[in-house]
C-alpha positions as CSV (number, residue, x, y, z in Angstrom):
1,M,-26.1,8.2,-27.0
2,P,-27.3,7.0,-23.5
3,K,-26.3,8.9,-20.4
4,V,-25.6,7.6,-16.9
5,T,-26.5,9.7,-13.9
6,I,-24.2,8.9,-11.0
7,K,-25.2,9.7,-7.4
8,T,-22.7,9.4,-4.5
9,D,-22.7,10.5,-0.9
10,K,-21.3,13.9,-2.0
11,K,-22.5,14.8,-5.4
12,S,-24.5,13.9,-8.5
13,Y,-23.3,14.1,-12.2
14,E,-23.9,12.7,-15.6
15,L,-21.7,10.8,-18.0
16,P,-22.3,10.2,-21.7
17,A,-21.8,6.6,-22.7
18,E,-21.4,4.8,-26.0
19,N,-24.4,2.5,-26.7
20,G,-23.5,-1.0,-25.3
21,Q,-20.5,0.4,-23.3
22,N,-19.4,-1.6,-20.3
23,L,-20.4,0.3,-17.1
24,L,-17.2,-0.4,-15.2
25,E,-15.2,0.7,-18.3
26,L,-17.2,3.9,-18.4
27,L,-16.5,4.7,-14.7
28,R,-12.8,3.9,-15.1
29,N,-12.4,6.1,-18.2
30,S,-14.1,8.9,-16.3
31,N,-11.6,8.6,-13.4
32,I,-14.2,7.5,-11.0
33,E,-12.7,5.2,-8.4
34,V,-14.6,1.9,-8.1
35,D,-13.5,-1.2,-6.1
36,S,-12.8,-4.0,-8.5
37,A,-10.7,-6.5,-6.6
38,C,-10.9,-9.1,-9.4
39,N,-10.2,-6.5,-12.2
40,G,-13.7,-6.8,-13.7
41,N,-13.8,-10.6,-14.0
42,G,-17.1,-10.9,-12.2
43,T,-15.9,-12.8,-9.2
44,C,-15.4,-10.4,-6.3
45,G,-18.7,-8.5,-6.2
46,K,-17.0,-5.2,-5.1
47,C,-17.9,-3.2,-8.2
48,K,-21.6,-3.5,-7.5
49,V,-23.8,-0.5,-8.1
50,K,-27.5,0.1,-7.4
51,I,-29.5,1.1,-10.5
52,S,-32.1,3.4,-8.9
53,S,-34.0,4.4,-12.1
54,G,-33.9,3.9,-15.9
55,M,-32.8,0.8,-17.6
56,L,-32.4,-2.2,-15.3
57,P,-30.7,-5.0,-17.2
58,A,-31.7,-8.6,-16.5
59,A,-29.5,-10.2,-13.8
60,S,-27.1,-12.9,-15.0
61,Q,-26.8,-16.2,-13.2
62,N,-23.4,-15.0,-12.0
63,E,-24.9,-11.8,-10.5
64,M,-27.6,-13.9,-8.7
65,K,-24.8,-16.0,-7.2
66,I,-22.4,-13.2,-6.3
67,L,-24.9,-10.6,-5.1
68,G,-27.8,-12.8,-3.9
69,I,-31.4,-12.7,-4.9
70,K,-32.4,-10.0,-2.4
71,A,-29.7,-7.5,-3.7
72,V,-30.6,-8.3,-7.3
73,E,-34.3,-7.6,-6.6
74,E,-33.3,-4.3,-5.0
75,G,-31.6,-3.2,-8.2
76,Y,-28.0,-4.1,-7.6
77,R,-25.8,-5.2,-10.5
78,L,-22.1,-5.8,-11.1
79,S,-20.8,-2.8,-13.1
80,C,-18.3,-5.1,-14.8
81,G,-21.1,-7.2,-16.3
82,C,-23.5,-4.3,-17.1
83,K,-23.9,-2.8,-20.6
84,V,-25.2,0.7,-20.9
85,E,-27.9,0.6,-23.6
86,A,-30.3,3.3,-22.3
87,D,-30.4,6.1,-19.8
88,M,-29.9,4.9,-16.2
89,E,-29.3,6.4,-12.7
90,I,-26.9,4.6,-10.4
91,I,-26.0,5.0,-6.8
92,L,-22.3,4.6,-6.1
93,R,-20.7,4.3,-2.7
94,D,-17.8,6.6,-2.1
95,T,-15.0,4.0,-1.7
96,G,-12.3,6.5,-0.6
97,A,-14.1,8.3,2.1
98,Q,-12.3,8.7,5.5
99,A,-9.9,5.8,4.9
100,Q,-8.1,4.7,8.0
101,I,-4.5,4.7,6.8
102,V,-1.5,4.5,9.1
103,V,1.2,7.1,8.5
104,E,3.1,7.1,11.7
105,G,6.2,5.0,12.2
106,R,8.7,4.4,14.9
107,Q,11.4,7.1,14.6
108,R,15.1,6.4,15.1
109,Q,17.9,8.8,15.8
110,I,19.7,9.6,12.6
111,T,22.5,11.9,11.5
112,L,21.1,14.6,9.2
113,S,22.8,14.4,5.8
114,P,19.9,14.8,3.3
115,L,19.7,13.4,-0.2
116,V,19.9,17.0,-1.5
117,T,21.9,19.8,0.0
118,K,22.6,23.4,-0.8
119,E,25.8,25.4,-0.8
120,V,26.2,29.1,-1.1
121,R,29.2,30.4,-3.1
122,T,30.4,33.7,-4.3
123,L,32.3,33.1,-7.4
124,E,35.4,34.9,-8.6
125,K,34.5,37.3,-11.4
126,P,36.0,36.3,-14.7
127,S,38.7,38.5,-16.2
128,L,41.1,38.6,-19.1
129,S,43.5,36.8,-16.8
130,D,40.9,34.2,-15.7
131,Q,38.8,33.1,-18.6
132,T,37.4,30.0,-17.0
133,A,34.0,29.1,-18.5
134,D,30.9,29.7,-16.4
135,F,30.0,26.0,-16.0
136,E,33.5,25.0,-14.9
137,R,33.7,28.0,-12.6
138,V,30.6,26.9,-10.9
139,L,31.6,23.3,-10.6
140,G,34.7,23.9,-8.5
141,G,35.5,20.3,-8.0
142,L,32.0,18.9,-8.1
143,D,30.9,16.0,-10.3
144,A,29.4,17.2,-13.6
145,D,28.1,13.8,-14.6
146,G,24.4,14.0,-15.2
147,S,24.2,17.8,-15.3
148,S,21.5,19.0,-17.6
149,L,21.8,21.0,-20.8
150,E,19.0,23.2,-19.4
151,L,21.2,24.2,-16.5
152,I,24.1,25.2,-18.9
153,R,21.6,27.2,-21.0
154,V,20.5,29.4,-18.1
155,L,23.8,29.6,-16.2
156,P,25.4,32.7,-17.9
157,G,22.5,34.9,-16.9
158,L,21.8,33.3,-13.6
159,I,25.3,33.7,-12.0
160,R,25.4,37.4,-12.9
161,Q,22.0,38.2,-11.3
162,N,23.4,38.7,-7.8
163,N,26.9,39.8,-8.3
164,Y,28.1,36.2,-8.8
165,M,26.5,34.9,-5.5
166,I,24.9,31.6,-6.2
167,T,23.4,28.6,-4.4
168,L,24.5,25.1,-5.6
169,I,21.9,22.3,-5.5
170,K,23.8,19.1,-4.8
171,S,23.4,15.4,-4.1
172,G,26.6,14.2,-2.5
173,N,29.3,15.5,-4.8
174,R,27.0,15.7,-7.8
175,L,25.8,19.1,-9.1
176,L,22.1,19.1,-9.8
177,G,21.3,22.7,-10.3
178,V,22.1,26.3,-9.5
179,E,20.0,29.2,-8.2
180,A,20.8,32.9,-8.1
181,G,21.6,34.4,-4.7
182,N,21.3,32.7,-1.4
183,T,18.4,30.3,-1.2
184,A,20.0,27.9,1.3
185,K,17.1,28.2,3.8
186,T,14.6,26.8,1.4
187,L,15.1,23.0,1.1
188,Y,12.2,20.6,1.2
189,G,11.8,17.0,0.4
190,V,9.0,14.4,0.1
191,A,9.1,10.7,1.2
192,V,6.5,8.3,-0.3
193,D,5.4,4.8,0.6
194,I,3.3,3.3,-2.2
195,G,1.3,0.3,-1.1
196,T,-0.9,-1.9,-3.2
197,T,-3.9,-0.6,-1.2
198,T,-2.8,2.7,0.3
199,A,-0.1,5.3,0.0
200,A,1.4,7.8,2.4
201,V,3.2,11.1,1.5
202,Y,5.4,13.0,3.9
203,L,6.7,16.6,3.4
204,L,9.9,17.4,5.3
205,D,12.2,20.3,5.8
206,M,15.6,18.8,4.8
207,N,17.5,21.5,6.7
208,S,16.0,20.6,10.0
209,S,14.5,17.1,9.5
210,K,11.2,18.5,10.7
211,R,8.0,16.9,9.3
212,V,5.9,19.7,7.8
213,G,2.9,17.7,6.7
214,V,1.6,14.3,5.8
215,H,-1.2,13.0,3.5
216,S,-2.5,9.6,2.7
217,F,-4.9,8.1,0.1
218,L,-6.2,4.9,-1.2
219,N,-4.2,3.7,-4.2
220,P,-6.4,4.7,-7.3
221,Q,-5.0,1.6,-9.1
222,K,-7.4,-0.5,-7.1
223,T,-10.0,-0.1,-9.7
224,F,-7.9,-2.5,-11.8
225,G,-7.6,-5.2,-9.1
226,A,-7.0,-5.6,-5.4
227,D,-3.7,-7.5,-5.9
228,V,-0.6,-6.9,-8.0
229,I,-1.2,-9.9,-10.2
230,S,-4.6,-8.5,-11.4
231,R,-3.0,-5.2,-12.2
232,I,-0.1,-6.8,-14.0
233,Q,-2.6,-8.8,-16.0
234,H,-4.3,-5.5,-16.9
235,T,-1.0,-4.2,-18.3
236,N,-0.5,-7.4,-20.3
237,D,-4.0,-7.4,-21.8
238,N,-4.2,-3.7,-22.7
239,D,-1.8,-1.7,-24.8
240,K,-2.2,1.4,-22.7
241,G,-2.6,-0.5,-19.4
242,L,0.9,0.3,-18.1
243,E,0.5,4.0,-18.9
244,E,-2.9,4.0,-17.2
245,L,-1.5,2.6,-14.0
246,H,1.5,4.9,-14.2
247,L,-0.6,8.0,-14.7
248,L,-3.0,7.1,-11.9
249,I,-0.3,7.0,-9.3
250,T,1.9,9.9,-10.5
251,G,-1.2,12.1,-11.0
252,K,-2.4,11.4,-7.5
253,L,1.0,11.9,-6.0
254,N,1.4,15.3,-7.8
255,D,-2.0,16.4,-6.4
256,C,-1.0,15.3,-3.0
257,I,2.4,17.1,-3.1
258,K,0.7,20.2,-4.3
259,E,-1.9,20.1,-1.4
260,L,0.9,19.5,1.1
261,C,2.9,22.5,-0.2
262,Q,-0.2,24.7,-0.2
263,E,-1.0,23.8,3.4
264,A,2.6,24.5,4.4
265,G,2.6,27.9,2.6
266,I,5.4,27.0,0.3
267,S,5.8,26.5,-3.5
268,N,6.1,23.0,-4.9
269,K,9.2,24.3,-6.7
270,E,10.8,24.5,-3.2
271,V,10.8,20.6,-3.1
272,Y,14.0,19.2,-4.3
273,A,13.9,15.5,-3.6
274,V,11.4,12.6,-3.4
275,T,12.2,9.2,-2.0
276,F,10.1,6.1,-2.7
277,A,9.5,2.9,-0.9
278,G,7.0,0.4,-2.2
279,N,6.6,-3.2,-3.3
280,T,8.4,-4.1,-6.5
281,T,5.3,-4.1,-8.7
282,M,4.2,-0.6,-7.5
283,I,7.7,0.7,-8.2
284,H,7.6,-0.7,-11.7
285,F,4.3,1.0,-12.3
286,L,5.6,4.2,-10.9
287,L,8.6,4.1,-13.3
288,K,6.3,2.9,-16.2
289,V,8.5,-0.2,-16.5
290,P,6.8,-3.4,-17.6
291,A,6.1,-5.8,-14.7
292,K,5.0,-8.8,-16.8
293,N,7.9,-11.0,-15.7
294,I,7.1,-10.5,-12.0
295,A,3.9,-12.4,-12.4
296,A,5.3,-15.7,-13.8
297,A,8.1,-18.0,-12.8
298,P,11.0,-17.4,-12.4
299,F,9.6,-14.0,-11.2
300,I,12.3,-11.6,-12.5
301,P,11.8,-7.9,-12.0
302,A,13.3,-5.3,-14.4
303,V,15.4,-3.6,-11.7
304,T,16.1,-3.9,-8.0
305,S,19.0,-1.4,-7.5
306,V,18.7,1.9,-5.9
307,L,17.9,4.5,-8.5
308,K,18.4,8.3,-8.6
309,I,16.4,9.9,-11.4
310,N,15.7,13.4,-12.5
311,V,12.1,14.2,-11.5
312,K,11.2,15.4,-15.0
313,E,11.5,11.8,-16.2
314,L,8.6,10.9,-14.0
315,N,6.7,14.1,-14.6
316,F,6.7,15.2,-11.0
317,D,5.9,18.9,-10.5
318,I,8.6,19.9,-8.1
319,N,11.8,21.8,-8.6
320,P,13.1,20.9,-12.1
321,F,16.6,20.3,-10.7
322,G,15.2,17.8,-8.1
323,I,15.8,14.1,-8.0
324,A,13.7,11.0,-7.3
325,C,15.4,8.2,-5.4
326,I,13.9,4.7,-5.4
327,L,15.0,2.5,-2.5
328,P,16.5,-0.8,-3.5
329,S,14.4,-4.0,-3.6
330,V,15.5,-7.6,-3.1
331,S,13.3,-9.6,-5.5
332,A,10.0,-9.6,-7.3
333,Y,8.1,-10.0,-4.0
334,I,10.5,-8.5,-1.4
335,G,10.4,-4.8,-2.4
336,A,11.7,-1.4,-1.4
337,D,8.9,-1.2,1.2
338,T,10.4,-4.3,3.0
339,V,13.9,-2.8,2.8
340,G,12.6,0.5,4.2
341,A,10.8,-1.3,7.0
342,V,13.9,-3.3,8.0
343,L,15.9,0.0,7.9
344,S,13.5,1.8,10.2
345,T,13.2,-1.0,12.8
346,G,17.0,-1.2,13.1
347,M,16.8,-5.0,13.3
348,Y,19.7,-5.3,10.8
349,R,22.0,-3.7,13.5
350,Q,20.8,-5.7,16.5
351,A,22.5,-8.7,18.1
352,E,19.1,-10.1,19.1
353,M,17.0,-12.1,16.6
354,S,14.0,-10.1,15.4
355,L,11.0,-11.0,13.3
356,M,9.3,-8.4,11.1
357,I,5.9,-9.2,9.6
358,D,4.0,-6.9,7.2
359,I,0.6,-8.6,6.9
360,G,-1.2,-8.0,3.6
361,T,-2.1,-9.5,0.3
362,N,1.5,-10.5,0.0
363,G,2.8,-11.0,3.5
364,E,6.4,-10.0,3.7
365,I,8.3,-11.7,6.5
366,V,11.9,-11.0,7.6
367,L,13.9,-12.8,10.3
368,G,17.4,-12.1,11.5
369,N,19.9,-9.8,13.1
370,R,23.2,-8.1,12.3
371,D,24.8,-11.4,11.3
372,G,22.2,-12.1,8.5
373,L,18.6,-11.7,7.4
374,Y,16.2,-14.2,5.8
375,A,13.0,-13.1,4.0
376,C,10.1,-14.6,2.2
377,S,6.8,-13.4,0.7
378,S,3.8,-15.4,1.5
379,A,0.8,-15.1,-0.8
380,A,-2.0,-14.6,1.7
381,G,-4.5,-13.3,-0.8
382,P,-6.6,-10.1,-0.2
383,A,-8.8,-11.3,2.7
384,F,-6.8,-9.1,5.2
385,E,-7.7,-6.2,3.0
386,G,-11.4,-7.1,3.1
387,A,-11.5,-8.5,-0.4
388,N,-13.0,-11.9,-1.2
389,I,-15.1,-11.5,2.0
390,R,-18.9,-11.5,1.7
391,N,-19.3,-8.0,3.3
392,G,-15.6,-7.2,3.2
393,M,-14.3,-3.7,2.5
394,G,-11.1,-1.7,3.1
395,S,-10.4,0.2,6.3
396,V,-12.8,3.1,5.5
397,S,-15.6,4.8,7.4
398,G,-18.3,2.4,8.4
399,A,-16.2,-0.8,8.3
400,I,-16.6,-3.0,11.4
401,N,-13.1,-3.3,12.8
402,S,-13.5,-5.0,16.1
403,I,-16.0,-7.6,17.5
404,T,-16.8,-9.2,20.8
405,L,-19.5,-11.8,21.5
406,E,-19.8,-11.4,25.3
407,A,-23.3,-10.3,26.2
408,G,-24.4,-10.3,22.5
409,V,-22.8,-9.1,19.4
410,R,-20.9,-5.9,20.0
411,Y,-18.6,-4.2,17.5
412,T,-16.9,-0.9,16.7
413,T,-16.7,0.8,13.3
414,I,-14.1,3.1,11.8
415,G,-15.2,6.7,12.4
416,N,-18.0,5.4,14.6
417,A,-20.2,5.4,11.5
418,R,-23.1,3.3,10.6
419,P,-21.9,-0.2,9.8
420,V,-21.7,-0.9,6.0
421,G,-19.2,-3.9,5.9
422,I,-16.3,-5.5,7.7
423,C,-12.6,-4.9,7.2
424,G,-9.6,-7.2,7.8
425,T,-9.1,-6.7,11.5
426,G,-12.9,-7.1,12.0
427,I,-12.9,-10.5,10.3
428,V,-9.9,-11.7,12.4
429,D,-11.7,-10.5,15.5
430,G,-15.0,-12.1,14.5
431,V,-13.5,-15.5,13.7
432,A,-11.5,-15.5,16.9
433,Q,-14.6,-14.8,18.9
434,L,-16.6,-17.5,17.1
435,L,-13.8,-19.9,17.9
436,K,-13.8,-18.9,21.5
437,A,-17.6,-19.4,21.7
438,G,-17.3,-22.8,20.0
439,I,-19.5,-21.7,17.1
440,I,-16.5,-22.6,14.8
441,D,-14.6,-25.8,15.3
442,E,-10.9,-26.5,14.8
443,T,-11.5,-27.3,11.1
444,G,-13.2,-24.0,10.5
445,R,-16.7,-25.4,10.2
446,L,-19.5,-23.1,11.3
447,D,-21.8,-25.2,13.5
448,T,-25.4,-24.5,12.6
449,G,-26.6,-26.7,15.5
450,W,-24.5,-24.8,18.1
451,E,-26.0,-24.3,21.5
452,P,-24.7,-21.8,24.1
453,D,-23.0,-23.2,27.2
454,S,-23.2,-20.0,29.3
455,E,-25.6,-17.2,29.9
456,Q,-23.1,-14.7,28.4
457,L,-23.5,-16.5,25.0
458,A,-27.3,-16.8,25.2
459,G,-29.1,-15.6,22.1
460,L,-26.2,-16.0,19.7
461,A,-27.7,-19.1,18.2
462,E,-30.3,-16.7,16.6
463,N,-27.4,-15.1,14.6
464,I,-26.5,-18.4,12.9
465,M,-28.4,-18.7,9.7
466,T,-28.4,-20.2,6.2
467,I,-28.8,-17.6,3.6
468,E,-29.0,-18.6,-0.1
469,G,-27.3,-21.9,0.7
470,M,-24.5,-20.5,2.7
471,N,-24.1,-20.8,6.5
472,V,-23.4,-17.4,8.1
473,F,-23.2,-15.7,11.4
474,V,-25.0,-12.4,11.3
475,L,-23.4,-9.4,12.9
476,E,-25.8,-6.6,12.0
477,G,-28.6,-6.4,9.4
478,D,-27.2,-7.9,6.2
479,I,-23.6,-7.9,7.4
480,A,-22.4,-11.4,8.3
481,I,-19.4,-13.7,8.4
482,S,-20.0,-16.6,6.1
483,Q,-18.5,-20.1,5.9
484,K,-16.7,-19.0,2.8
485,D,-15.2,-16.0,4.6
486,I,-13.9,-18.3,7.3
487,R,-12.2,-20.5,4.6
488,E,-10.7,-17.3,3.0
489,L,-9.2,-16.3,6.4
490,Q,-7.9,-19.8,7.0
491,N,-6.0,-19.7,3.7
492,A,-4.6,-16.2,4.5
493,K,-3.5,-16.9,8.0
494,A,-2.0,-20.3,7.0
495,A,0.1,-18.6,4.4
496,I,1.6,-16.1,6.9
497,A,2.0,-18.7,9.7
498,A,3.7,-21.1,7.4
499,G,6.1,-18.4,6.1
500,I,7.1,-17.7,9.7
501,H,7.8,-21.4,10.4
502,I,9.8,-21.7,7.2
503,L,12.1,-18.8,8.1
504,V,12.6,-20.0,11.6
505,G,13.7,-23.4,10.2
506,Q,16.0,-21.7,7.6
507,A,17.7,-19.7,10.4
508,G,18.1,-22.9,12.5
509,I,16.6,-21.3,15.6
510,S,13.5,-21.7,17.8
511,F,10.7,-19.3,18.6
512,E,12.3,-18.8,22.0
513,D,15.3,-17.3,20.3
514,I,13.2,-14.5,18.8
515,K,13.3,-11.5,21.1
516,N,11.4,-8.9,19.1
517,V,8.4,-9.2,16.8
518,Y,7.6,-6.1,14.7
519,L,4.2,-5.8,13.1
520,A,4.5,-3.3,10.2
521,G,1.8,-1.6,8.2
522,G,-1.7,-0.5,8.8
523,F,-3.2,-4.0,9.4
524,G,-0.6,-4.7,12.0
525,T,-1.2,-1.4,13.7
526,Y,-4.9,-2.1,14.4
527,L,-4.7,-5.9,14.7
528,N,-5.9,-7.4,18.0
529,I,-2.9,-9.5,19.0
530,G,-4.9,-11.9,21.1
531,S,-7.2,-12.5,18.1
532,A,-4.3,-13.0,15.8
533,I,-2.8,-15.6,18.1
534,R,-6.2,-17.3,18.7
535,I,-6.7,-18.0,15.0
536,G,-3.1,-19.1,14.5
537,L,-1.9,-16.1,12.4
538,I,1.0,-15.5,14.8
539,P,2.5,-18.4,16.8
540,A,1.5,-18.3,20.5
541,E,5.2,-18.7,21.5
542,L,5.7,-15.1,20.4
543,Q,3.2,-13.6,22.7
544,G,4.6,-10.8,24.8
545,K,7.3,-10.0,22.3
546,I,5.1,-8.3,19.7
547,Q,5.0,-4.5,19.0
548,S,3.5,-2.5,16.2
549,V,5.9,-0.3,14.3
550,G,3.3,1.4,12.2
551,N,4.2,2.6,8.7
552,A,7.8,1.3,8.9
553,A,8.2,1.5,5.1
554,G,7.2,5.1,5.1
555,Q,9.6,5.8,8.0
556,G,12.4,4.1,6.0
557,A,11.7,6.4,3.0
558,I,11.9,9.4,5.4
559,E,15.3,8.1,6.7
560,A,16.6,7.6,3.2
561,L,15.6,11.2,2.4
562,L,17.2,12.8,5.4
563,S,20.3,10.6,5.9
564,S,22.9,9.5,3.3
565,E,24.0,6.9,5.9
566,S,20.5,5.4,6.0
567,L,20.3,5.3,2.2
568,S,23.7,3.5,2.2
569,D,22.3,1.1,4.9
570,A,19.3,0.4,2.7
571,V,21.6,-0.8,-0.1
572,I,23.5,-3.0,2.4
573,I,20.2,-4.5,3.7
574,S,19.0,-5.3,0.2
575,K,22.2,-7.3,-0.4
576,K,22.3,-8.8,3.0
577,I,18.8,-10.3,2.8
578,R,18.7,-14.0,1.7
579,Y,15.4,-14.5,-0.1
580,I,13.6,-17.8,0.3
581,E,11.3,-18.7,-2.6
582,L,8.2,-20.4,-1.3
583,S,6.2,-21.1,-4.5
584,A,8.0,-24.4,-5.2
585,S,8.7,-25.5,-1.7
586,K,7.2,-28.8,-0.6
587,E,8.1,-28.0,3.0
588,F,6.1,-24.8,2.8
589,N,3.1,-26.6,1.2
590,D,3.1,-29.2,4.0
591,C,3.4,-26.5,6.7
592,Y,0.6,-24.5,5.0
593,V,-1.8,-27.4,5.2
594,D,-0.9,-27.9,8.9
595,C,-1.5,-24.2,9.6
596,M,-5.0,-24.2,8.0
597,M,-6.4,-25.7,11.2
598,F,-7.6,-23.7,14.2
599,E,-6.0,-25.1,17.3
């Protein structure tokens, strides 16, 4: 049996492998996070590893094409195409290190009325003249629907522990559980935003609305693809695929909640509620509900309603009487994250027209006011997440995230670390700067014969090269923006821009009528607005109206946890939004083609 020695930035360890076992499969089965934007189809190049010693398999033609001759000669291979047939040592980059994940959102004033509350009661002692059963005595007018058999089993002993003083655990008028004595001061909840790429988890004191802690992480499901379609395909192709994705996210969330509680000095059994925002596919995976029908026309999810579920059904390690609440969705591609974001911006209550954009693999766009809301999902592809980009990567340490070309190539990296690649905001900045310098023309063509027209740009011509048949602009070392990268960005920005134009047309308004533009999510937080407008991602007419609202979906999940009114509003929003399907729209396709150009 061959063994694989794995070296990362932090540690080294060995894995036993079956003879001929696929290397990516081995890493996945060992719970080692590996970027695999294409889900192991050999097209993205993100699962590359460096084989530093031992068996070095011959490179395939596909690996030569994807990785380049130089990388292949240095020992790099695609783990998805590599079979383990002898001992080998590989070097694996830590993909989750120091990720730049946005957790802050814009806070609104809300009335505190949390999803779960407590009420202290001292019961009348039973007697020969009052033989009311224990459970009915506890209820006292509360709704018993959904009460657990486990509660009834422990109730006789529990209510007599403290001379009939008990604390009721309630959600609205529904009885969830009972605790002996007075435990009213202990009432914590968790709000979660599950994104395709990242997730944020917030621990809150539901008695005071105070945020006690927050953690974030890269979604471990990314090893099965950068986009939801790749992950759905994995569940379709593998009998245990859905369970794999479910366990990956619930396991990570349990670990995260445990860490937050330890840091706060409380027990995870003192957490009584969890609210979830997330795109529709992520919610399906969380619930272990098949998402197959989301991926194909007519794009029908299994459920979009608000759900309240006992946490034991999802195997969350919090108080056993606790509940999980899933915010409502609108459609297969306008999910609970979008509903949460609309909730937290307050745009559904405003008289002014507002536009909200969450730029990502599936760009969610909402336009409207208190009189009505329009929404669409525009398939931008994963370029904004750094996928399908030559040296692309997520927003982690060492990713180039901003670029200027005045007085030479200058850039910043996340964490001020040594540059190892380029993330989404970096590629937007880079292309905007190349357009400004004239190195890229309005069609997106990178001009290999470009000559500078000012001293400030002198020397940049040396950065324009042709490497293995591809025209590139070199930023640093081997890190470059290629002609293919530019095309990927054109496709992505055209999808978002066209979606905006379609909604404006549906609403029968002009850009001048839009008074507020909210950029939601991590990408929108760090995006250079000037660069976004220069490449045509955001219409120039909206300049001066744009503001970042951070993790608006996460903030929406927080509001739903802390305010019953906000949760009710989320349901109203989900029913108020008119979803515009773009996939079969000729108008969208025509607009998309027009938006491909750089003006």
